[in-house]
C-alpha positions as CSV (number, residue, x, y, z in Angstrom):
1,X,142.6,163.8,-18.3
2,X,145.7,166.0,-18.4
3,X,146.2,169.1,-16.2
4,X,145.8,171.3,-19.3
5,X,142.6,169.6,-20.3
6,X,141.2,170.3,-16.8
7,X,142.2,173.9,-17.0
8,X,140.6,174.3,-20.4
9,X,137.5,172.6,-19.1
10,X,137.2,175.0,-16.1
11,X,137.9,178.0,-18.4
12,X,135.1,176.9,-20.8
13,X,132.7,176.4,-17.9
14,X,133.5,179.9,-16.5
15,X,132.9,181.4,-20.0
16,X,129.6,179.6,-20.4
17,X,128.5,180.8,-17.0
18,X,129.5,184.4,-17.8
19,X,127.8,184.2,-21.2
20,X,124.6,182.7,-19.7
21,X,124.5,185.5,-17.1
22,X,124.6,188.0,-19.9
23,X,121.9,186.2,-21.9
24,X,119.7,186.3,-18.7
25,X,120.3,190.0,-18.5
26,X,119.5,190.5,-22.1
27,X,116.3,188.5,-21.7
28,X,115.2,190.3,-18.6
29,X,112.8,192.5,-20.6
30,X,111.5,189.4,-22.5
31,X,113.0,190.1,-25.9
32,X,116.4,190.5,-27.6
33,X,116.8,193.8,-29.3
34,X,118.8,193.5,-32.6
35,X,121.7,195.4,-30.9
36,X,121.6,192.9,-28.0
37,X,121.8,190.0,-30.4
38,X,124.7,191.5,-32.3
39,X,126.5,192.1,-29.0
40,X,125.9,188.5,-27.9
41,X,127.2,187.2,-31.2
42,X,130.4,189.1,-30.8
43,X,130.8,188.1,-27.1
44,X,130.2,184.4,-27.9
45,X,133.1,184.5,-30.3
46,X,135.3,186.3,-27.7
47,X,134.3,183.8,-25.0
48,X,134.8,180.8,-27.4
49,X,131.2,179.7,-27.2
50,X,130.4,177.3,-30.0
51,X,127.3,177.7,-32.1
52,X,125.7,174.6,-30.4
53,X,126.6,176.0,-26.9
54,X,125.2,179.4,-28.0
55,X,121.9,177.9,-28.9
56,X,121.8,175.7,-25.8
57,X,122.4,178.8,-23.6
58,X,119.8,180.8,-25.4
59,X,117.2,178.0,-24.8
60,X,118.1,177.7,-21.1
61,X,120.3,180.5,-19.8
62,X,119.9,179.3,-16.2
63,X,121.7,176.0,-16.9
64,X,125.1,177.4,-16.1
65,X,125.9,178.9,-12.7
66,X,127.5,182.3,-12.2
67,X,131.2,181.6,-11.4
68,X,132.6,184.6,-9.5
69,X,136.1,185.5,-10.7
70,X,139.0,185.4,-8.2
71,X,140.6,188.6,-9.3
72,X,139.0,192.0,-9.0
73,X,140.0,193.0,-12.5
74,X,138.2,189.9,-13.9
75,X,135.1,190.8,-11.8
76,X,135.2,194.3,-13.2
77,X,135.6,192.9,-16.8
78,X,132.5,190.9,-16.3
79,X,130.6,193.9,-15.0
80,X,131.8,195.8,-18.0
81,X,130.2,193.2,-20.3
82,X,127.0,193.1,-18.2
83,X,126.7,196.9,-18.2
84,X,127.2,197.1,-21.9
85,X,124.4,194.6,-22.6
86,X,122.1,196.6,-20.4
87,X,123.0,199.7,-22.3
88,X,123.1,198.3,-25.8
89,X,119.4,198.7,-26.6
90,X,119.2,202.1,-24.8
91,X,116.2,201.0,-22.9
92,X,116.9,200.2,-19.3
93,X,113.9,198.4,-18.0
94,X,113.4,197.8,-14.3
95,X,114.0,194.1,-14.8
96,X,117.4,194.7,-16.4
97,X,118.5,197.0,-13.6
98,X,117.4,194.4,-10.9
99,X,119.1,191.6,-12.9
100,X,122.3,193.6,-13.2
101,X,122.2,194.2,-9.4
102,X,121.8,190.5,-8.7
103,X,124.4,189.4,-11.2
104,X,126.9,192.0,-9.7
105,X,126.4,190.4,-6.3
106,X,126.8,187.0,-7.9
107,X,130.2,187.9,-9.5
108,X,131.5,189.1,-6.1
109,X,130.6,192.7,-5.5
110,X,129.7,193.2,-1.9
111,X,126.2,194.3,-0.7
112,X,127.8,197.4,0.8
113,X,129.2,198.6,-2.5
114,X,126.9,197.0,-5.2
115,X,124.5,199.9,-5.5
116,X,127.3,202.5,-6.1
117,X,129.2,200.1,-8.4
118,X,126.1,199.4,-10.5
119,X,125.1,203.1,-10.7
120,X,128.7,204.0,-11.9
121,X,128.8,201.0,-14.3
122,X,125.6,202.1,-16.0
123,X,126.8,205.7,-16.2
124,X,130.1,204.6,-17.8
125,X,128.3,202.3,-20.2
126,X,126.1,205.2,-21.2
127,X,129.2,207.2,-21.8
128,X,130.7,204.4,-23.9
129,X,133.8,204.3,-21.7
130,X,136.5,201.9,-22.8
131,X,137.6,199.1,-20.5
132,X,140.6,200.9,-19.1
133,X,138.5,203.9,-18.0
134,X,135.8,201.6,-16.7
135,X,138.3,199.6,-14.6
136,X,139.8,202.8,-13.1
137,X,136.5,204.3,-12.3
138,X,135.0,201.2,-10.8
139,X,138.1,200.7,-8.6
140,X,137.7,204.3,-7.3
141,X,134.0,203.6,-6.4
142,X,135.1,200.4,-4.6
143,X,137.7,202.3,-2.5
144,X,135.1,204.9,-1.5
145,X,132.4,202.4,-0.5
């Protein structure tokens, strides 16, 4: 196996882990809303998840571990995706908020700042903030907490 194949393999595994985290969050209330399914379809393309992998992850979203990103900007990008899936059906159930909190810890936010980060992420998702605004605002919250 060449070095580039190893890199591609790790990249694919991280994407599968990220996608499965989002699927778990979308399923936290027990069903996919049509908006959630549409979001997942677009995200699967962006994360280079094949149709077979997509179906496999839908069947068993806990199969892939959460792989915390090394860089803070990547961690915030994942939070951005997670917050958008929570907000997409405009019905934040208790399970979804709890799952977002757990996944945020899993991707590397600290117990000291996770509550403030999740609260701000949900607010920004509700406001339909773009990624640049989201990144800037979450970084501010992290500095304060």
